[in-house]
N, CA, C and O atoms as a GROMACS GRO file, in nm:
protein
  416
    1MET      N    1  -5.256  12.382   7.099
    1MET     CA    2  -5.221  12.246   7.066
    1MET      C    3  -5.304  12.154   7.156
    1MET      O    4  -5.292  12.161   7.278
    2PRO      N    5  -5.387  12.069   7.097
    2PRO     CA    6  -5.466  11.978   7.179
    2PRO      C    7  -5.379  11.868   7.240
    2PRO      O    8  -5.295  11.809   7.173
    3VAL      N    9  -5.402  11.843   7.368
    3VAL     CA   10  -5.329  11.740   7.443
    3VAL      C   11  -5.430  11.665   7.528
    3VAL      O   12  -5.516  11.727   7.591
    4TYR      N   13  -5.421  11.531   7.531
    4TYR     CA   14  -5.512  11.453   7.614
    4TYR      C   15  -5.434  11.341   7.683
    4TYR      O   16  -5.350  11.276   7.622
    5SER      N   17  -5.464  11.319   7.812
    5SER     CA   18  -5.404  11.210   7.887
    5SER      C   19  -5.511  11.106   7.918
    5SER      O   20  -5.607  11.133   7.990
    6TYR      N   21  -5.493  10.987   7.863
    6TYR     CA   22  -5.588  10.878   7.884
    6TYR      C   23  -5.566  10.813   8.020
    6TYR      O   24  -5.453  10.796   8.065
    7ASN      N   25  -5.676  10.778   8.086
    7ASN     CA   26  -5.680  10.700   8.211
    7ASN      C   27  -5.627  10.776   8.331
    7ASN      O   28  -5.603  10.715   8.436
    8GLU      N   29  -5.607  10.904   8.320
    8GLU     CA   30  -5.562  10.984   8.432
    8GLU      C   31  -5.664  10.980   8.546
    8GLU      O   32  -5.628  10.991   8.664
    9CYS      N   33  -5.790  10.962   8.510
    9CYS     CA   34  -5.897  10.960   8.612
    9CYS      C   35  -5.889  10.836   8.701
    9CYS      O   36  -5.957  10.830   8.803
   10HIS      N   37  -5.807  10.738   8.665
   10HIS     CA   38  -5.794  10.617   8.746
   10HIS      C   39  -5.683  10.627   8.851
   10HIS      O   40  -5.659  10.531   8.925
   11THR      N   41  -5.616  10.741   8.858
   11THR     CA   42  -5.508  10.756   8.955
   11THR      C   43  -5.560  10.786   9.096
   11THR      O   44  -5.492  10.760   9.195
   12TYR      N   45  -5.682  10.841   9.104
   12TYR     CA   46  -5.742  10.873   9.234
   12TYR      C   47  -5.885  10.822   9.240
   12TYR      O   48  -5.956  10.821   9.139
   13ASP      N   49  -5.927  10.779   9.359
   13ASP     CA   50  -6.067  10.742   9.382
   13ASP      C   51  -6.137  10.864   9.443
   13ASP      O   52  -6.088  10.924   9.538
   14GLN      N   53  -6.252  10.899   9.386
   14GLN     CA   54  -6.326  11.012   9.437
   14GLN      C   55  -6.448  10.966   9.517
   14GLN      O   56  -6.503  10.858   9.492
   15PHE      N   57  -6.487  11.048   9.613
   15PHE     CA   58  -6.609  11.019   9.688
   15PHE      C   59  -6.728  11.031   9.594
   15PHE      O   60  -6.730  11.117   9.506
   16SER      N   61  -6.826  10.946   9.614
   16SER     CA   62  -6.944  10.943   9.529
   16SER      C   63  -7.032  11.066   9.550
   16SER      O   64  -7.045  11.116   9.662
   17MET      N   65  -7.092  11.112   9.442
   17MET     CA   66  -7.186  11.224   9.449
   17MET      C   67  -7.320  11.181   9.507
   17MET      O   68  -7.412  11.262   9.520
   18ASP      N   69  -7.333  11.052   9.543
   18ASP     CA   70  -7.456  11.003   9.604
   18ASP      C   71  -7.475  11.058   9.745
   18ASP      O   72  -7.586  11.059   9.797
   19TYR      N   73  -7.368  11.105   9.806
   19TYR     CA   74  -7.375  11.159   9.942
   19TYR      C   75  -7.407  11.308   9.939
   19TYR      O   76  -7.343  11.385   9.867
   20ALA      N   77  -7.507  11.348  10.018
   20ALA     CA   78  -7.551  11.488  10.020
   20ALA      C   79  -7.438  11.581  10.064
   20ALA      O   80  -7.425  11.691  10.010
   21LEU      N   81  -7.357  11.538  10.160
   21LEU     CA   82  -7.248  11.622  10.208
   21LEU      C   83  -7.145  11.646  10.097
   21LEU      O   84  -7.094  11.757  10.082
   22VAL      N   85  -7.115  11.544  10.020
   22VAL     CA   86  -7.019  11.557   9.910
   22VAL      C   87  -7.074  11.654   9.806
   22VAL      O   88  -7.002  11.742   9.758
   23ARG      N   89  -7.202  11.640   9.771
   23ARG     CA   90  -7.263  11.731   9.674
   23ARG      C   91  -7.259  11.875   9.725
   23ARG      O   92  -7.230  11.966   9.649
   24TRP      N   93  -7.288  11.896   9.855
   24TRP     CA   94  -7.289  12.029   9.912
   24TRP      C   95  -7.149  12.092   9.910
   24TRP      O   96  -7.133  12.207   9.870
   25ILE      N   97  -7.049  12.016   9.952
   25ILE     CA   98  -6.911  12.067   9.953
   25ILE      C   99  -6.868  12.106   9.812
   25ILE      O  100  -6.814  12.214   9.790
   26LYS      N  101  -6.891  12.016   9.716
   26LYS     CA  102  -6.849  12.043   9.578
   26LYS      C  103  -6.922  12.164   9.519
   26LYS      O  104  -6.859  12.249   9.455
   27SER      N  105  -7.052  12.173   9.539
   27SER     CA  106  -7.128  12.284   9.481
   27SER      C  107  -7.092  12.417   9.549
   27SER      O  108  -7.086  12.520   9.483
   28THR      N  109  -7.069  12.414   9.680
   28THR     CA  110  -7.030  12.536   9.751
   28THR      C  111  -6.894  12.584   9.703
   28THR      O  112  -6.876  12.702   9.675
   29PHE      N  113  -6.798  12.494   9.692
   29PHE     CA  114  -6.664  12.529   9.644
   29PHE      C  115  -6.671  12.585   9.503
   29PHE      O  116  -6.607  12.685   9.471
   30GLN      N  117  -6.749  12.518   9.416
   30GLN     CA  118  -6.760  12.564   9.278
   30GLN      C  119  -6.829  12.700   9.271
   30GLN      O  120  -6.792  12.784   9.189
   31GLY      N  121  -6.928  12.723   9.355
   31GLY     CA  122  -6.995  12.852   9.357
   31GLY      C  123  -6.903  12.966   9.399
   31GLY      O  124  -6.913  13.077   9.347
   32VAL      N  125  -6.813  12.938   9.492
   32VAL     CA  126  -6.722  13.041   9.543
   32VAL      C  127  -6.604  13.063   9.448
   32VAL      O  128  -6.570  13.176   9.416
   33PHE      N  129  -6.541  12.954   9.404
   33PHE     CA  130  -6.418  12.965   9.327
   33PHE      C  131  -6.435  12.946   9.176
   33PHE      O  132  -6.344  12.976   9.099
   34GLY      N  133  -6.551  12.897   9.133
   34GLY     CA  134  -6.577  12.881   8.990
   34GLY      C  135  -6.517  12.757   8.928
   34GLY      O  136  -6.526  12.739   8.806
   35ILE      N  137  -6.457  12.669   9.009
   35ILE     CA  138  -6.403  12.543   8.958
   35ILE      C  139  -6.451  12.430   9.048
   35ILE      O  140  -6.486  12.452   9.163
   36SER      N  141  -6.451  12.310   8.994
   36SER     CA  142  -6.496  12.194   9.070
   36SER      C  143  -6.382  12.141   9.158
   36SER      O  144  -6.266  12.139   9.117
   37LEU      N  145  -6.417  12.100   9.278
   37LEU     CA  146  -6.320  12.044   9.372
   37LEU      C  147  -6.330  11.892   9.371
   37LEU      O  148  -6.434  11.837   9.409
   38PRO      N  149  -6.224  11.822   9.329
   38PRO     CA  150  -6.229  11.676   9.337
   38PRO      C  151  -6.204  11.632   9.481
   38PRO      O  152  -6.100  11.666   9.539
   39LEU      N  153  -6.296  11.558   9.537
   39LEU     CA  154  -6.279  11.506   9.673
   39LEU      C  155  -6.229  11.363   9.661
   39LEU      O  156  -6.306  11.271   9.632
   40VAL      N  157  -6.100  11.344   9.684
   40VAL     CA  158  -6.037  11.214   9.663
   40VAL      C  159  -6.021  11.138   9.794
   40VAL      O  160  -6.007  11.197   9.901
   41LYS      N  161  -6.022  11.006   9.782
   41LYS     CA  162  -6.008  10.918   9.897
   41LYS      C  163  -5.862  10.885   9.927
   41LYS      O  164  -5.827  10.861  10.043
   42ASN      N  165  -5.779  10.885   9.827
   42ASN     CA  166  -5.639  10.848   9.845
   42ASN      C  167  -5.548  10.968   9.816
   42ASN      O  168  -5.569  11.041   9.719
   43ILE      N  169  -5.448  10.986   9.900
   43ILE     CA  170  -5.354  11.097   9.883
   43ILE      C  171  -5.246  11.061   9.780
   43ILE      O  172  -5.206  11.145   9.699
   44ILE      N  173  -5.201  10.939   9.785
   44ILE     CA  174  -5.097  10.893   9.692
   44ILE      C  175  -5.166  10.833   9.570
   44ILE      O  176  -5.255  10.749   9.585
   45PRO      N  177  -5.127  10.875   9.450
   45PRO     CA  178  -5.192  10.822   9.329
   45PRO      C  179  -5.174  10.671   9.316
   45PRO      O  180  -5.071  10.615   9.353
   46GLN      N  181  -5.278  10.606   9.264
   46GLN     CA  182  -5.271  10.463   9.237
   46GLN      C  183  -5.190  10.440   9.109
   46GLN      O  184  -5.186  10.524   9.020
   47LYS      N  185  -5.127  10.325   9.104
   47LYS     CA  186  -5.048  10.291   8.987
   47LYS      C  187  -5.144  10.252   8.873
   47LYS      O  188  -5.228  10.164   8.888
   48CYS      N  189  -5.128  10.319   8.760
   48CYS     CA  190  -5.204  10.284   8.640
   48CYS      C  191  -5.131  10.345   8.520
   48CYS      O  192  -5.049  10.436   8.535
   49ASP      N  193  -5.161  10.293   8.404
   49ASP     CA  194  -5.100  10.344   8.282
   49ASP      C  195  -5.171  10.471   8.238
   49ASP      O  196  -5.291  10.469   8.209
   50VAL      N  197  -5.098  10.580   8.232
   50VAL     CA  198  -5.150  10.707   8.181
   50VAL      C  199  -5.070  10.739   8.055
   50VAL      O  200  -4.947  10.747   8.058
   51THR      N  201  -5.140  10.756   7.945
   51THR     CA  202  -5.075  10.785   7.818
   51THR      C  203  -5.121  10.922   7.770
   51THR      O  204  -5.241  10.949   7.762
   52THR      N  205  -5.026  11.009   7.738
   52THR     CA  206  -5.057  11.142   7.689
   52THR      C  207  -5.027  11.149   7.539
   52THR      O  208  -4.920  11.111   7.493
   53VAL      N  209  -5.126  11.198   7.465
   53VAL     CA  210  -5.109  11.215   7.321
   53VAL      C  211  -5.117  11.364   7.290
   53VAL      O  212  -5.190  11.439   7.355
   54ILE      N  213  -5.042  11.406   7.190
   54ILE     CA  214  -5.033  11.546   7.152
   54ILE      C  215  -5.076  11.560   7.007
   54ILE      O  216  -5.024  11.490   6.919
   55GLY      N  217  -5.170  11.649   6.983
   55GLY     CA  218  -5.219  11.671   6.848
   55GLY      C  219  -5.136  11.773   6.772
   55GLY      O  220  -5.038  11.827   6.824
   56ASP      N  221  -5.178  11.798   6.652
   56ASP     CA  222  -5.110  11.898   6.569
   56ASP      C  223  -5.139  12.038   6.622
   56ASP      O  224  -5.246  12.063   6.676
   57PRO      N  225  -5.043  12.129   6.606
   57PRO     CA  226  -5.067  12.267   6.651
   57PRO      C  227  -5.184  12.330   6.575
   57PRO      O  228  -5.206  12.301   6.457
   58ILE      N  229  -5.257  12.414   6.644
   58ILE     CA  230  -5.363  12.493   6.581
   58ILE      C  231  -5.305  12.631   6.554
   58ILE      O  232  -5.265  12.701   6.647
   59VAL      N  233  -5.300  12.669   6.430
   59VAL     CA  234  -5.243  12.798   6.393
   59VAL      C  235  -5.352  12.904   6.410
   59VAL      O  236  -5.451  12.906   6.336
   60VAL      N  237  -5.332  12.990   6.506
   60VAL     CA  238  -5.428  13.097   6.536
   60VAL      C  239  -5.365  13.230   6.496
   60VAL      O  240  -5.253  13.260   6.538
   61PRO      N  241  -5.434  13.308   6.417
   61PRO     CA  242  -5.377  13.438   6.378
   61PRO      C  243  -5.373  13.534   6.498
   61PRO      O  244  -5.455  13.525   6.589
   62HIS      N  245  -5.276  13.624   6.495
   62HIS     CA  246  -5.269  13.726   6.600
   62HIS      C  247  -5.380  13.828   6.576
   62HIS      O  248  -5.388  13.888   6.470
   63ILE      N  249  -5.463  13.845   6.676
   63ILE     CA  250  -5.572  13.942   6.669
   63ILE      C  251  -5.551  14.039   6.784
   63ILE      O  252  -5.555  14.000   6.900
   64GLU      N  253  -5.529  14.163   6.752
   64GLU     CA  254  -5.493  14.264   6.852
   64GLU      C  255  -5.594  14.272   6.966
   64GLU      O  256  -5.555  14.265   7.083
   65GLU      N  257  -5.721  14.286   6.935
   65GLU     CA  258  -5.824  14.294   7.038
   65GLU      C  259  -5.943  14.208   6.996
   65GLU      O  260  -6.040  14.259   6.941
   66PRO      N  261  -5.936  14.078   7.021
   66PRO     CA  262  -6.044  13.989   6.975
   66PRO      C  263  -6.173  14.014   7.054
   66PRO      O  264  -6.169  14.044   7.174
   67ASP      N  265  -6.285  14.001   6.986
   67ASP     CA  266  -6.413  14.012   7.055
   67ASP      C  267  -6.453  13.874   7.108
   67ASP      O  268  -6.388  13.774   7.077
   68ARG      N  269  -6.559  13.869   7.184
   68ARG     CA  270  -6.603  13.743   7.246
   68ARG      C  271  -6.637  13.636   7.142
   68ARG      O  272  -6.609  13.518   7.163
   69GLU      N  273  -6.695  13.677   7.033
   69GLU     CA  274  -6.733  13.580   6.929
   69GLU      C  275  -6.609  13.516   6.866
   69GLU      O  276  -6.609  13.396   6.837
   70THR      N  277  -6.505  13.595   6.845
   70THR     CA  278  -6.382  13.541   6.787
   70THR      C  279  -6.315  13.443   6.883
   70THR      O  280  -6.269  13.336   6.842
   71VAL      N  281  -6.310  13.480   7.011
   71VAL     CA  282  -6.251  13.390   7.111
   71VAL      C  283  -6.333  13.261   7.119
   71VAL      O  284  -6.276  13.152   7.124
   72ALA      N  285  -6.465  13.273   7.119
   72ALA     CA  286  -6.552  13.155   7.125
   72ALA      C  287  -6.533  13.067   7.003
   72ALA      O  288  -6.533  12.944   7.014
   73ALA      N  289  -6.516  13.128   6.887
   73ALA     CA  290  -6.496  13.051   6.763
   73ALA      C  291  -6.366  12.970   6.770
   73ALA      O  292  -6.365  12.853   6.733
   74TRP      N  293  -6.257  13.032   6.819
   74TRP     CA  294  -6.129  12.960   6.829
   74TRP      C  295  -6.134  12.855   6.940
   74TRP      O  296  -6.070  12.750   6.928
   75LEU      N  297  -6.208  12.882   7.046
   75LEU     CA  298  -6.226  12.780   7.151
   75LEU      C  299  -6.298  12.659   7.094
   75LEU      O  300  -6.264  12.545   7.127
   76ASN      N  301  -6.398  12.683   7.009
   76ASN     CA  302  -6.469  12.571   6.946
   76ASN      C  303  -6.379  12.491   6.853
   76ASN      O  304  -6.392  12.369   6.844
   77VAL      N  305  -6.288  12.558   6.785
   77VAL     CA  306  -6.190  12.488   6.701
   77VAL      C  307  -6.104  12.397   6.789
   77VAL      O  308  -6.082  12.280   6.757
   78TYR      N  309  -6.056  12.452   6.901
   78TYR     CA  310  -5.974  12.372   6.994
   78TYR      C  311  -6.052  12.251   7.046
   78TYR      O  312  -6.000  12.140   7.048
   79LYS      N  313  -6.177  12.272   7.087
   79LYS     CA  314  -6.259  12.163   7.138
   79LYS      C  315  -6.278  12.054   7.033
   79LYS      O  316  -6.268  11.936   7.063
   80GLN      N  317  -6.305  12.094   6.910
   80GLN     CA  318  -6.324  11.997   6.802
   80GLN      C  319  -6.196  11.916   6.778
   80GLN      O  320  -6.202  11.794   6.762
   81LYS      N  321  -6.082  11.983   6.777
   81LYS     CA  322  -5.954  11.914   6.757
   81LYS      C  323  -5.924  11.820   6.874
   81LYS      O  324  -5.867  11.712   6.853
   82LEU      N  325  -5.962  11.859   6.994
   82LEU     CA  326  -5.941  11.774   7.111
   82LEU      C  327  -6.027  11.648   7.102
   82LEU      O  328  -5.980  11.538   7.131
   83VAL      N  329  -6.152  11.663   7.062
   83VAL     CA  330  -6.240  11.547   7.045
   83VAL      C  331  -6.186  11.456   6.935
   83VAL      O  332  -6.186  11.333   6.950
   84GLU      N  333  -6.140  11.514   6.826
   84GLU     CA  334  -6.082  11.434   6.718
   84GLU      C  335  -5.959  11.357   6.767
   84GLU      O  336  -5.942  11.240   6.733
   85LEU      N  337  -5.874  11.421   6.845
   85LEU     CA  338  -5.756  11.356   6.900
   85LEU      C  339  -5.796  11.240   6.992
   85LEU      O  340  -5.739  11.131   6.984
   86PHE      N  341  -5.893  11.265   7.079
   86PHE     CA  342  -5.942  11.161   7.170
   86PHE      C  343  -5.995  11.042   7.091
   86PHE      O  344  -5.958  10.928   7.118
   87ASP      N  345  -6.080  11.068   6.992
   87ASP     CA  346  -6.140  10.961   6.913
   87ASP      C  347  -6.035  10.882   6.834
   87ASP      O  348  -6.048  10.761   6.817
   88LYS      N  349  -5.934  10.951   6.788
   88LYS     CA  350  -5.829  10.886   6.708
   88LYS      C  351  -5.752  10.780   6.788
   88LYS      O  352  -5.714  10.678   6.732
   89HIS      N  353  -5.730  10.805   6.918
   89HIS     CA  354  -5.644  10.717   6.997
   89HIS      C  355  -5.717  10.637   7.106
   89HIS      O  356  -5.654  10.557   7.176
   90LYS      N  357  -5.848  10.656   7.122
   90LYS     CA  358  -5.917  10.594   7.235
   90LYS      C  359  -5.917  10.441   7.229
   90LYS      O  360  -5.910  10.376   7.333
   91ALA      N  361  -5.924  10.382   7.111
   91ALA     CA  362  -5.925  10.237   7.101
   91ALA      C  363  -5.793  10.177   7.150
   91ALA      O  364  -5.790  10.065   7.201
   92GLU      N  365  -5.686  10.251   7.133
   92GLU     CA  366  -5.553  10.201   7.171
   92GLU      C  367  -5.519  10.226   7.318
   92GLU      O  368  -5.455  10.142   7.381
   93TYR      N  369  -5.562  10.341   7.373
   93TYR     CA  370  -5.515  10.381   7.506
   93TYR      C  371  -5.621  10.390   7.616
   93TYR      O  372  -5.586  10.381   7.733
   94ASN      N  373  -5.746  10.405   7.582
   94ASN     CA  374  -5.849  10.427   7.683
   94ASN      C  375  -5.897  10.294   7.742
   94ASN      O  376  -5.909  10.196   7.669
   95HIS      N  377  -5.925  10.291   7.873
   95HIS     CA  378  -5.977  10.169   7.936
   95HIS      C  379  -6.110  10.129   7.875
   95HIS      O  380  -6.139  10.010   7.862
   96ASP      N  381  -6.191  10.227   7.836
   96ASP     CA  382  -6.320  10.201   7.773
   96ASP      C  383  -6.318  10.260   7.632
   96ASP      O  384  -6.345  10.378   7.614
   97PRO      N  385  -6.285  10.177   7.532
   97PRO     CA  386  -6.271  10.229   7.396
   97PRO      C  387  -6.403  10.277   7.335
   97PRO      O  388  -6.402  10.341   7.230
   98GLU      N  389  -6.516  10.247   7.400
   98GLU     CA  390  -6.645  10.293   7.349
   98GLU      C  391  -6.686  10.427   7.407
   98GLU      O  392  -6.791  10.481   7.372
   99SER      N  393  -6.606  10.482   7.495
   99SER     CA  394  -6.641  10.607   7.563
   99SER      C  395  -6.640  10.726   7.465
   99SER      O  396  -6.578  10.722   7.359
  100VAL      N  397  -6.711  10.830   7.507
  100VAL     CA  398  -6.721  10.952   7.428
  100VAL      C  399  -6.671  11.067   7.514
  100VAL      O  400  -6.709  11.079   7.630
  101LEU      N  401  -6.586  11.152   7.458
  101LEU     CA  402  -6.536  11.266   7.530
  101LEU      C  403  -6.643  11.374   7.533
  101LEU      O  404  -6.690  11.420   7.429
  102GLN      N  405  -6.682  11.414   7.656
  102GLN     CA  406  -6.783  11.518   7.672
  102GLN      C  407  -6.717  11.640   7.734
  102GLN      O  408  -6.664  11.633   7.845
  103LEU      N  409  -6.719  11.750   7.664
  103LEU     CA  410  -6.661  11.874   7.712
  103LEU      C  411  -6.771  11.961   7.768
  103LEU      O  412  -6.873  11.983   7.703
  104VAL      N  413  -6.751  12.010   7.890
  104VAL     CA  414  -6.852  12.095   7.952
  104VAL      C  415  -6.799  12.236   7.970
  104VAL      O  416  -6.870  12.323   8.021
   0.00000   0.00000   0.00000
């Protein structure tokens, strides 16, 4: 089921990637743990409106032992539905209604 929370990124201020030390810490952490480390300036979240929207369920058939291609295909379905959900509600809830959701 695709779910997206608009403006969640405004709850914390992150250190800029313009600093070499910040880039080094983030890349080292990601290299070791495989996920990106957000380096935030504030411990307590800032007050802002965060709106969560929930899309329609994606009906996935039970596959006993799916291969990589099948998993990748269903992941692409999820990504497409998430982008559609984002685009459907961005004008109403996003701070920048012209923004585009980029999945990496």
